[in-house]
PDB file of the backbone (N, CA, C, O) and the ligand in Angstrom, with CONECT records:
HET     ZN  A 101       1
ATOM      1  N   MET A   1     -36.023 -20.607   3.439  1.00  0.00           N
ATOM      2  CA  MET A   1     -35.754 -19.809   2.428  1.00  0.00           C
ATOM      3  C   MET A   1     -34.270 -19.783   1.749  1.00  0.00           C
ATOM      4  O   MET A   1     -33.283 -19.520   2.436  1.00  0.00           O
ATOM      5  N   LEU A   2     -34.201 -19.994   0.738  1.00  0.00           N
ATOM      6  CA  LEU A   2     -32.789 -20.032   0.057  1.00  0.00           C
ATOM      7  C   LEU A   2     -32.173 -18.834   0.093  1.00  0.00           C
ATOM      8  O   LEU A   2     -32.881 -17.837  -0.049  1.00  0.00           O
ATOM      9  N   ARG A   3     -30.735 -18.680   0.290  1.00  0.00           N
ATOM     10  CA  ARG A   3     -30.046 -17.392   0.463  1.00  0.00           C
ATOM     11  C   ARG A   3     -29.668 -17.191  -1.092  1.00  0.00           C
ATOM     12  O   ARG A   3     -29.498 -18.127  -1.874  1.00  0.00           O
ATOM     13  N   ARG A   4     -29.573 -15.947  -1.390  1.00  0.00           N
ATOM     14  CA  ARG A   4     -29.323 -15.493  -2.729  1.00  0.00           C
ATOM     15  C   ARG A   4     -27.644 -15.866  -3.028  1.00  0.00           C
ATOM     16  O   ARG A   4     -26.928 -15.951  -2.031  1.00  0.00           O
ATOM     17  N   SER A   5     -27.125 -16.050  -4.165  1.00  0.00           N
ATOM     18  CA  SER A   5     -25.876 -16.467  -4.303  1.00  0.00           C
ATOM     19  C   SER A   5     -25.068 -15.085  -3.923  1.00  0.00           C
ATOM     20  O   SER A   5     -25.550 -13.966  -4.095  1.00  0.00           O
ATOM     21  N   ARG A   6     -24.019 -15.292  -3.487  1.00  0.00           N
ATOM     22  CA  ARG A   6     -23.223 -14.085  -3.057  1.00  0.00           C
ATOM     23  C   ARG A   6     -22.385 -13.495  -4.196  1.00  0.00           C
ATOM     24  O   ARG A   6     -21.804 -12.411  -4.140  1.00  0.00           O
ATOM     25  N   TYR A   7     -22.392 -14.361  -5.263  1.00  0.00           N
ATOM     26  CA  TYR A   7     -21.814 -13.985  -6.648  1.00  0.00           C
ATOM     27  C   TYR A   7     -22.649 -12.778  -7.369  1.00  0.00           C
ATOM     28  O   TYR A   7     -22.178 -11.885  -8.075  1.00  0.00           O
ATOM     29  N   ASN A   8     -23.971 -12.982  -7.016  1.00  0.00           N
ATOM     30  CA  ASN A   8     -24.967 -12.232  -7.813  1.00  0.00           C
ATOM     31  C   ASN A   8     -25.302 -10.992  -7.035  1.00  0.00           C
ATOM     32  O   ASN A   8     -26.260 -10.816  -6.283  1.00  0.00           O
ATOM     33  N   LEU A   9     -24.323 -10.156  -7.359  1.00  0.00           N
ATOM     34  CA  LEU A   9     -24.346  -8.741  -6.779  1.00  0.00           C
ATOM     35  C   LEU A   9     -25.089  -7.758  -7.793  1.00  0.00           C
ATOM     36  O   LEU A   9     -25.113  -7.768  -9.024  1.00  0.00           O
ATOM     37  N   SER A  10     -25.579  -7.061  -7.034  1.00  0.00           N
ATOM     38  CA  SER A  10     -26.526  -5.932  -7.843  1.00  0.00           C
ATOM     39  C   SER A  10     -25.531  -4.660  -8.268  1.00  0.00           C
ATOM     40  O   SER A  10     -24.494  -4.594  -7.607  1.00  0.00           O
ATOM     41  N   SER A  11     -25.674  -3.923  -9.011  1.00  0.00           N
ATOM     42  CA  SER A  11     -24.588  -2.836  -9.421  1.00  0.00           C
ATOM     43  C   SER A  11     -24.295  -2.021  -8.243  1.00  0.00           C
ATOM     44  O   SER A  11     -23.156  -1.616  -8.007  1.00  0.00           O
ATOM     45  N   GLN A  12     -25.375  -1.757  -7.447  1.00  0.00           N
ATOM     46  CA  GLN A  12     -25.327  -1.003  -6.180  1.00  0.00           C
ATOM     47  C   GLN A  12     -24.246  -1.711  -5.278  1.00  0.00           C
ATOM     48  O   GLN A  12     -23.317  -1.058  -4.801  1.00  0.00           O
ATOM     49  N   GLU A  13     -24.373  -2.909  -5.081  1.00  0.00           N
ATOM     50  CA  GLU A  13     -23.361  -3.577  -4.106  1.00  0.00           C
ATOM     51  C   GLU A  13     -22.000  -3.606  -4.791  1.00  0.00           C
ATOM     52  O   GLU A  13     -20.999  -3.477  -4.087  1.00  0.00           O
ATOM     53  N   ALA A  14     -21.880  -3.770  -6.158  1.00  0.00           N
ATOM     54  CA  ALA A  14     -20.737  -3.740  -6.800  1.00  0.00           C
ATOM     55  C   ALA A  14     -19.978  -2.161  -6.671  1.00  0.00           C
ATOM     56  O   ALA A  14     -18.753  -2.119  -6.555  1.00  0.00           O
ATOM     57  N   ARG A  15     -20.592  -1.199  -6.693  1.00  0.00           N
ATOM     58  CA  ARG A  15     -20.179  -0.009  -6.479  1.00  0.00           C
ATOM     59  C   ARG A  15     -19.612   0.263  -5.205  1.00  0.00           C
ATOM     60  O   ARG A  15     -18.580   0.932  -5.167  1.00  0.00           O
ATOM     61  N   GLU A  16     -20.207  -0.218  -3.999  1.00  0.00           N
ATOM     62  CA  GLU A  16     -19.941  -0.246  -2.797  1.00  0.00           C
ATOM     63  C   GLU A  16     -18.625  -0.893  -2.580  1.00  0.00           C
ATOM     64  O   GLU A  16     -17.813  -0.409  -1.791  1.00  0.00           O
ATOM     65  N   LYS A  17     -18.380  -2.016  -3.283  1.00  0.00           N
ATOM     66  CA  LYS A  17     -17.071  -2.899  -3.136  1.00  0.00           C
ATOM     67  C   LYS A  17     -16.000  -2.052  -3.580  1.00  0.00           C
ATOM     68  O   LYS A  17     -15.021  -1.817  -2.871  1.00  0.00           O
ATOM     69  N   THR A  18     -16.182  -1.525  -4.890  1.00  0.00           N
ATOM     70  CA  THR A  18     -15.248  -0.881  -5.464  1.00  0.00           C
ATOM     71  C   THR A  18     -14.820   0.405  -4.674  1.00  0.00           C
ATOM     72  O   THR A  18     -13.688   0.842  -4.883  1.00  0.00           O
ATOM     73  N   LEU A  19     -15.666   1.062  -3.756  1.00  0.00           N
ATOM     74  CA  LEU A  19     -15.582   2.315  -3.084  1.00  0.00           C
ATOM     75  C   LEU A  19     -14.648   1.746  -1.771  1.00  0.00           C
ATOM     76  O   LEU A  19     -13.736   2.436  -1.317  1.00  0.00           O
ATOM     77  N   ARG A  20     -14.930   0.637  -1.315  1.00  0.00           N
ATOM     78  CA  ARG A  20     -14.280   0.032  -0.155  1.00  0.00           C
ATOM     79  C   ARG A  20     -12.720  -0.191  -0.659  1.00  0.00           C
ATOM     80  O   ARG A  20     -11.794   0.253   0.020  1.00  0.00           O
ATOM     81  N   ARG A  21     -12.534  -0.764  -1.644  1.00  0.00           N
ATOM     82  CA  ARG A  21     -11.280  -1.033  -2.202  1.00  0.00           C
ATOM     83  C   ARG A  21     -10.589   0.301  -2.305  1.00  0.00           C
ATOM     84  O   ARG A  21      -9.527   0.523  -1.722  1.00  0.00           O
ATOM     85  N   MET A  22     -11.167   1.124  -3.005  1.00  0.00           N
ATOM     86  CA  MET A  22     -10.406   2.362  -3.086  1.00  0.00           C
ATOM     87  C   MET A  22     -10.211   3.050  -1.723  1.00  0.00           C
ATOM     88  O   MET A  22      -9.171   3.697  -1.601  1.00  0.00           O
ATOM     89  N   GLU A  23     -10.979   3.008  -0.777  1.00  0.00           N
ATOM     90  CA  GLU A  23     -10.531   3.390   0.391  1.00  0.00           C
ATOM     91  C   GLU A  23      -9.633   2.679   1.101  1.00  0.00           C
ATOM     92  O   GLU A  23      -9.042   3.328   1.965  1.00  0.00           O
ATOM     93  N   LEU A  24      -9.348   1.516   0.993  1.00  0.00           N
ATOM     94  CA  LEU A  24      -8.140   0.591   1.316  1.00  0.00           C
ATOM     95  C   LEU A  24      -6.798   1.188   0.928  1.00  0.00           C
ATOM     96  O   LEU A  24      -5.844   1.457   1.658  1.00  0.00           O
ATOM     97  N   ILE A  25      -6.949   1.349  -0.506  1.00  0.00           N
ATOM     98  CA  ILE A  25      -5.613   1.876  -1.269  1.00  0.00           C
ATOM     99  C   ILE A  25      -5.143   3.227  -0.598  1.00  0.00           C
ATOM    100  O   ILE A  25      -3.990   3.561  -0.325  1.00  0.00           O
ATOM    101  N   GLU A  26      -6.272   3.895  -0.405  1.00  0.00           N
ATOM    102  CA  GLU A  26      -5.970   5.196   0.034  1.00  0.00           C
ATOM    103  C   GLU A  26      -5.548   5.302   1.393  1.00  0.00           C
ATOM    104  O   GLU A  26      -5.083   6.392   1.726  1.00  0.00           O
ATOM    105  N   LYS A  27      -5.617   4.325   2.313  1.00  0.00           N
ATOM    106  CA  LYS A  27      -5.260   4.136   3.606  1.00  0.00           C
ATOM    107  C   LYS A  27      -3.824   3.398   3.668  1.00  0.00           C
ATOM    108  O   LYS A  27      -3.186   3.388   4.721  1.00  0.00           O
ATOM    109  N   LYS A  28      -3.395   2.847   2.615  1.00  0.00           N
ATOM    110  CA  LYS A  28      -2.081   2.288   2.556  1.00  0.00           C
ATOM    111  C   LYS A  28      -0.920   3.093   3.214  1.00  0.00           C
ATOM    112  O   LYS A  28      -0.671   4.284   3.025  1.00  0.00           O
ATOM    113  N   GLU A  29      -0.284   2.259   3.987  1.00  0.00           N
ATOM    114  CA  GLU A  29       0.713   2.849   4.879  1.00  0.00           C
ATOM    115  C   GLU A  29       1.817   3.560   3.973  1.00  0.00           C
ATOM    116  O   GLU A  29       2.145   3.127   2.869  1.00  0.00           O
ATOM    117  N   LYS A  30       2.274   4.539   4.481  1.00  0.00           N
ATOM    118  CA  LYS A  30       3.518   5.395   3.819  1.00  0.00           C
ATOM    119  C   LYS A  30       4.457   5.641   4.874  1.00  0.00           C
ATOM    120  O   LYS A  30       4.047   5.912   6.003  1.00  0.00           O
ATOM    121  N   VAL A  31       5.700   5.571   4.603  1.00  0.00           N
ATOM    122  CA  VAL A  31       6.708   5.879   5.435  1.00  0.00           C
ATOM    123  C   VAL A  31       7.489   7.127   4.841  1.00  0.00           C
ATOM    124  O   VAL A  31       8.084   7.026   3.769  1.00  0.00           O
ATOM    125  N   PHE A  32       7.469   8.265   5.544  1.00  0.00           N
ATOM    126  CA  PHE A  32       8.460   9.229   4.779  1.00  0.00           C
ATOM    127  C   PHE A  32       9.814   9.306   5.612  1.00  0.00           C
ATOM    128  O   PHE A  32       9.879   9.325   6.841  1.00  0.00           O
ATOM    129  N   LEU A  33      10.890   9.346   4.718  1.00  0.00           N
ATOM    130  CA  LEU A  33      12.196   9.221   5.148  1.00  0.00           C
ATOM    131  C   LEU A  33      12.753  10.651   4.758  1.00  0.00           C
ATOM    132  O   LEU A  33      12.271  11.366   3.879  1.00  0.00           O
ATOM    133  N   THR A  34      13.979  10.991   5.647  1.00  0.00           N
ATOM    134  CA  THR A  34      14.569  12.131   5.363  1.00  0.00           C
ATOM    135  C   THR A  34      15.891  11.844   4.893  1.00  0.00           C
ATOM    136  O   THR A  34      16.590  12.735   4.412  1.00  0.00           O
ATOM    137  N   GLU A  35      16.350  10.440   5.021  1.00  0.00           N
ATOM    138  CA  GLU A  35      17.660  10.102   4.347  1.00  0.00           C
ATOM    139  C   GLU A  35      17.548   8.773   3.749  1.00  0.00           C
ATOM    140  O   GLU A  35      16.736   8.016   4.280  1.00  0.00           O
ATOM    141  N   PRO A  36      18.236   8.332   2.705  1.00  0.00           N
ATOM    142  CA  PRO A  36      18.278   7.091   2.162  1.00  0.00           C
ATOM    143  C   PRO A  36      18.011   5.969   3.187  1.00  0.00           C
ATOM    144  O   PRO A  36      18.308   6.057   4.378  1.00  0.00           O
ATOM    145  N   TRP A  37      17.481   5.015   2.663  1.00  0.00           N
ATOM    146  CA  TRP A  37      17.302   3.812   3.622  1.00  0.00           C
ATOM    147  C   TRP A  37      17.262   2.575   2.963  1.00  0.00           C
ATOM    148  O   TRP A  37      16.836   2.459   1.814  1.00  0.00           O
ATOM    149  N   GLN A  38      17.723   1.569   3.697  1.00  0.00           N
ATOM    150  CA  GLN A  38      17.457   0.030   3.079  1.00  0.00           C
ATOM    151  C   GLN A  38      17.150  -0.715   4.178  1.00  0.00           C
ATOM    152  O   GLN A  38      17.649  -0.527   5.287  1.00  0.00           O
ATOM    153  N   GLY A  39      16.303  -1.600   3.898  1.00  0.00           N
ATOM    154  CA  GLY A  39      15.815  -2.646   4.969  1.00  0.00           C
ATOM    155  C   GLY A  39      14.942  -3.552   4.614  1.00  0.00           C
ATOM    156  O   GLY A  39      14.935  -3.967   3.455  1.00  0.00           O
ATOM    157  N   TYR A  40      14.047  -4.017   5.565  1.00  0.00           N
ATOM    158  CA  TYR A  40      13.003  -4.804   5.146  1.00  0.00           C
ATOM    159  C   TYR A  40      11.658  -4.373   5.439  1.00  0.00           C
ATOM    160  O   TYR A  40      11.513  -3.607   6.392  1.00  0.00           O
ATOM    161  N   CYS A  41      10.559  -4.773   4.713  1.00  0.00           N
ATOM    162  CA  CYS A  41       9.160  -4.382   4.879  1.00  0.00           C
ATOM    163  C   CYS A  41       8.872  -4.849   6.370  1.00  0.00           C
ATOM    164  O   CYS A  41       9.223  -5.992   6.665  1.00  0.00           O
ATOM    165  N   ASP A  42       8.318  -4.132   7.245  1.00  0.00           N
ATOM    166  CA  ASP A  42       8.098  -4.806   8.816  1.00  0.00           C
ATOM    167  C   ASP A  42       6.627  -5.152   8.723  1.00  0.00           C
ATOM    168  O   ASP A  42       6.024  -5.096   9.795  1.00  0.00           O
ATOM    169  N   ASN A  43       5.935  -5.496   7.658  1.00  0.00           N
ATOM    170  CA  ASN A  43       4.844  -6.303   7.626  1.00  0.00           C
ATOM    171  C   ASN A  43       5.221  -8.030   8.025  1.00  0.00           C
ATOM    172  O   ASN A  43       5.961  -8.706   7.311  1.00  0.00           O
ATOM    173  N   GLU A  44       4.727  -8.422   8.970  1.00  0.00           N
ATOM    174  CA  GLU A  44       5.022  -9.789   8.993  1.00  0.00           C
ATOM    175  C   GLU A  44       4.154 -10.685   8.533  1.00  0.00           C
ATOM    176  O   GLU A  44       4.308 -11.867   8.840  1.00  0.00           O
ATOM    177  N   ASP A  45       3.043 -10.263   7.677  1.00  0.00           N
ATOM    178  CA  ASP A  45       2.072 -11.113   7.087  1.00  0.00           C
ATOM    179  C   ASP A  45       2.476 -11.703   5.700  1.00  0.00           C
ATOM    180  O   ASP A  45       1.712 -12.396   5.028  1.00  0.00           O
ATOM    181  N   HIS A  46       3.642 -11.395   5.359  1.00  0.00           N
ATOM    182  CA  HIS A  46       3.993 -11.889   4.160  1.00  0.00           C
ATOM    183  C   HIS A  46       5.490 -11.912   4.047  1.00  0.00           C
ATOM    184  O   HIS A  46       6.097 -11.047   4.678  1.00  0.00           O
ATOM    185  N   PRO A  47       6.152 -12.753   3.354  1.00  0.00           N
ATOM    186  CA  PRO A  47       7.568 -13.138   3.233  1.00  0.00           C
ATOM    187  C   PRO A  47       8.335 -11.765   3.251  1.00  0.00           C
ATOM    188  O   PRO A  47       7.682 -10.773   2.927  1.00  0.00           O
ATOM    189  N   LEU A  48       9.687 -11.606   3.605  1.00  0.00           N
ATOM    190  CA  LEU A  48      10.576 -10.555   3.687  1.00  0.00           C
ATOM    191  C   LEU A  48      10.666 -10.122   2.371  1.00  0.00           C
ATOM    192  O   LEU A  48      10.838 -10.892   1.426  1.00  0.00           O
ATOM    193  N   PHE A  49      10.531  -8.656   2.252  1.00  0.00           N
ATOM    194  CA  PHE A  49      10.862  -7.956   1.053  1.00  0.00           C
ATOM    195  C   PHE A  49      11.761  -6.729   1.372  1.00  0.00           C
ATOM    196  O   PHE A  49      11.442  -5.903   2.228  1.00  0.00           O
ATOM    197  N   SER A  50      13.032  -6.644   0.555  1.00  0.00           N
ATOM    198  CA  SER A  50      13.675  -5.648   1.045  1.00  0.00           C
ATOM    199  C   SER A  50      13.537  -4.334   0.239  1.00  0.00           C
ATOM    200  O   SER A  50      13.365  -4.384  -0.979  1.00  0.00           O
ATOM    201  N   ILE A  51      13.611  -3.159   0.907  1.00  0.00           N
ATOM    202  CA  ILE A  51      13.314  -1.952   0.434  1.00  0.00           C
ATOM    203  C   ILE A  51      14.617  -1.068   0.329  1.00  0.00           C
ATOM    204  O   ILE A  51      15.482  -0.973   1.201  1.00  0.00           O
ATOM    205  N   LYS A  52      14.600  -0.494  -0.792  1.00  0.00           N
ATOM    206  CA  LYS A  52      15.839   0.362  -0.653  1.00  0.00           C
ATOM    207  C   LYS A  52      15.606   1.810  -1.424  1.00  0.00           C
ATOM    208  O   LYS A  52      15.479   1.871  -2.646  1.00  0.00           O
ATOM    209  N   VAL A  53      15.569   2.923  -0.590  1.00  0.00           N
ATOM    210  CA  VAL A  53      15.335   4.213  -1.068  1.00  0.00           C
ATOM    211  C   VAL A  53      16.795   4.941  -1.259  1.00  0.00           C
ATOM    212  O   VAL A  53      17.581   4.996  -0.313  1.00  0.00           O
ATOM    213  N   THR A  54      17.065   5.422  -2.379  1.00  0.00           N
ATOM    214  CA  THR A  54      18.234   6.235  -2.438  1.00  0.00           C
ATOM    215  C   THR A  54      18.033   7.821  -2.991  1.00  0.00           C
ATOM    216  O   THR A  54      16.899   8.255  -3.190  1.00  0.00           O
ATOM    217  N   ARG A  55      19.049   8.518  -3.184  1.00  0.00           N
ATOM    218  CA  ARG A  55      18.802   9.878  -3.696  1.00  0.00           C
ATOM    219  C   ARG A  55      18.413   9.812  -5.263  1.00  0.00           C
ATOM    220  O   ARG A  55      17.806  10.732  -5.812  1.00  0.00           O
ATOM    221  N   GLU A  56      18.793   8.716  -5.885  1.00  0.00           N
ATOM    222  CA  GLU A  56      18.502   8.622  -7.037  1.00  0.00           C
ATOM    223  C   GLU A  56      17.108   7.860  -7.430  1.00  0.00           C
ATOM    224  O   GLU A  56      16.486   8.082  -8.469  1.00  0.00           O
ATOM    225  N   LYS A  57      16.744   6.962  -6.461  1.00  0.00           N
ATOM    226  CA  LYS A  57      15.490   6.477  -6.384  1.00  0.00           C
ATOM    227  C   LYS A  57      14.658   6.852  -5.168  1.00  0.00           C
ATOM    228  O   LYS A  57      14.794   6.144  -4.171  1.00  0.00           O
ATOM    229  N   THR A  58      13.955   7.706  -5.132  1.00  0.00           N
ATOM    230  CA  THR A  58      13.470   8.348  -4.010  1.00  0.00           C
ATOM    231  C   THR A  58      12.193   7.714  -3.467  1.00  0.00           C
ATOM    232  O   THR A  58      11.544   8.218  -2.550  1.00  0.00           O
ATOM    233  N   PHE A  59      11.860   6.541  -4.106  1.00  0.00           N
ATOM    234  CA  PHE A  59      10.679   5.700  -3.344  1.00  0.00           C
ATOM    235  C   PHE A  59      10.807   4.328  -3.728  1.00  0.00           C
ATOM    236  O   PHE A  59      11.533   3.924  -4.637  1.00  0.00           O
ATOM    237  N   ALA A  60      10.010   3.570  -2.937  1.00  0.00           N
ATOM    238  CA  ALA A  60      10.009   2.345  -3.124  1.00  0.00           C
ATOM    239  C   ALA A  60       8.773   1.457  -2.480  1.00  0.00           C
ATOM    240  O   ALA A  60       8.521   1.658  -1.293  1.00  0.00           O
ATOM    241  N   ALA A  61       8.112   0.632  -3.095  1.00  0.00           N
ATOM    242  CA  ALA A  61       6.874   0.008  -2.600  1.00  0.00           C
ATOM    243  C   ALA A  61       7.046  -1.437  -2.339  1.00  0.00           C
ATOM    244  O   ALA A  61       7.603  -2.149  -3.174  1.00  0.00           O
ATOM    245  N   CYS A  62       6.571  -1.931  -1.160  1.00  0.00           N
ATOM    246  CA  CYS A  62       6.655  -3.546  -1.017  1.00  0.00           C
ATOM    247  C   CYS A  62       5.962  -4.099  -1.965  1.00  0.00           C
ATOM    248  O   CYS A  62       4.870  -3.624  -2.278  1.00  0.00           O
ATOM    249  N   TYR A  63       6.489  -5.223  -2.599  1.00  0.00           N
ATOM    250  CA  TYR A  63       5.716  -6.049  -3.537  1.00  0.00           C
ATOM    251  C   TYR A  63       4.680  -6.645  -3.093  1.00  0.00           C
ATOM    252  O   TYR A  63       3.783  -6.830  -3.917  1.00  0.00           O
ATOM    253  N   TYR A  64       4.489  -7.075  -1.840  1.00  0.00           N
ATOM    254  CA  TYR A  64       3.438  -7.842  -1.147  1.00  0.00           C
ATOM    255  C   TYR A  64       2.236  -6.865  -0.779  1.00  0.00           C
ATOM    256  O   TYR A  64       1.126  -6.962  -1.302  1.00  0.00           O
ATOM    257  N   CYS A  65       2.558  -5.965   0.125  1.00  0.00           N
ATOM    258  CA  CYS A  65       1.511  -5.109   0.757  1.00  0.00           C
ATOM    259  C   CYS A  65       1.344  -3.550   0.293  1.00  0.00           C
ATOM    260  O   CYS A  65       0.540  -2.770   0.804  1.00  0.00           O
ATOM    261  N   SER A  66       2.255  -3.236  -0.774  1.00  0.00           N
ATOM    262  CA  SER A  66       2.131  -1.984  -1.347  1.00  0.00           C
ATOM    263  C   SER A  66       2.586  -1.006  -0.320  1.00  0.00           C
ATOM    264  O   SER A  66       2.547   0.176  -0.664  1.00  0.00           O
ATOM    265  N   LYS A  67       3.039  -1.303   0.963  1.00  0.00           N
ATOM    266  CA  LYS A  67       3.573  -0.132   1.938  1.00  0.00           C
ATOM    267  C   LYS A  67       4.408   0.608   0.962  1.00  0.00           C
ATOM    268  O   LYS A  67       4.822   0.103  -0.081  1.00  0.00           O
ATOM    269  N   LEU A  68       4.656   1.917   1.372  1.00  0.00           N
ATOM    270  CA  LEU A  68       5.498   2.845   0.427  1.00  0.00           C
ATOM    271  C   LEU A  68       6.501   3.689   1.111  1.00  0.00           C
ATOM    272  O   LEU A  68       6.050   4.363   2.037  1.00  0.00           O
ATOM    273  N   TRP A  69       7.603   3.784   0.891  1.00  0.00           N
ATOM    274  CA  TRP A  69       8.642   4.416   1.520  1.00  0.00           C
ATOM    275  C   TRP A  69       9.020   5.384   0.497  1.00  0.00           C
ATOM    276  O   TRP A  69       9.358   5.142  -0.662  1.00  0.00           O
ATOM    277  N   ILE A  70       8.904   6.641   1.147  1.00  0.00           N
ATOM    278  CA  ILE A  70       9.399   8.014   0.204  1.00  0.00           C
ATOM    279  C   ILE A  70      10.410   8.824   0.891  1.00  0.00           C
ATOM    280  O   ILE A  70      10.371   9.142   2.079  1.00  0.00           O
ATOM    281  N   LEU A  71      11.310   9.128   0.050  1.00  0.00           N
ATOM    282  CA  LEU A  71      12.443  10.148   0.616  1.00  0.00           C
ATOM    283  C   LEU A  71      11.865  11.456   0.237  1.00  0.00           C
ATOM    284  O   LEU A  71      11.500  11.777  -0.894  1.00  0.00           O
ATOM    285  N   THR A  72      11.821  12.180   1.320  1.00  0.00           N
ATOM    286  CA  THR A  72      11.462  13.649   1.332  1.00  0.00           C
ATOM    287  C   THR A  72      12.564  14.395   1.714  1.00  0.00           C
ATOM    288  O   THR A  72      13.108  14.314   2.815  1.00  0.00           O
ATOM    289  N   ASP A  73      12.986  15.330   0.540  1.00  0.00           N
ATOM    290  CA  ASP A  73      14.216  16.122   0.860  1.00  0.00           C
ATOM    291  C   ASP A  73      13.603  17.741   1.242  1.00  0.00           C
ATOM    292  O   ASP A  73      13.625  18.730   0.510  1.00  0.00           O
ATOM    293  N   ASP A  74      13.184  17.646   2.325  1.00  0.00           N
ATOM    294  CA  ASP A  74      12.621  19.214   2.759  1.00  0.00           C
ATOM    295  C   ASP A  74      13.630  19.660   3.305  1.00  0.00           C
ATOM    296  O   ASP A  74      13.390  20.815   3.657  1.00  0.00           O
ATOM    297  N   LYS A  75      14.812  19.307   3.610  1.00  0.00           N
ATOM    298  CA  LYS A  75      15.869  19.941   4.354  1.00  0.00           C
ATOM    299  C   LYS A  75      16.658  20.828   3.292  1.00  0.00           C
ATOM    300  O   LYS A  75      17.038  20.269   2.263  1.00  0.00           O
ATOM    301  N   LYS A  76      16.869  21.899   3.444  1.00  0.00           N
ATOM    302  CA  LYS A  76      17.645  22.780   2.599  1.00  0.00           C
ATOM    303  C   LYS A  76      19.043  22.947   3.156  1.00  0.00           C
ATOM    304  O   LYS A  76      19.267  23.475   4.245  1.00  0.00           O
ATOM    305  N   ASP A  77      19.917  22.492   2.391  1.00  0.00           N
ATOM    306  CA  ASP A  77      21.342  22.792   2.773  1.00  0.00           C
ATOM    307  C   ASP A  77      21.831  24.267   2.682  1.00  0.00           C
ATOM    308  O   ASP A  77      22.989  24.553   2.985  1.00  0.00           O
TER     309      ASP A  77
HETATM  310 ZN    ZN A 101       5.197  -5.243   2.694  1.00  0.00          ZN2+
END
């Protein structure tokens, strides 16, 4: 018996595929910082990518894996 082409997705399968992708995005790693920080993304699956978070630019995402660093200023002086 011939296998059906894997590119021949039914609309149901296509919907499930989209849903899985959205779940992946939802689960993306986030790092919350309380102070400005500069360094490299710690994901070793891709080339080094430098991350810089400052008071002026309070978030930065890795170009390769979209890991997100966010400066949260919840401390009140
Ligand atoms: Zn990364």
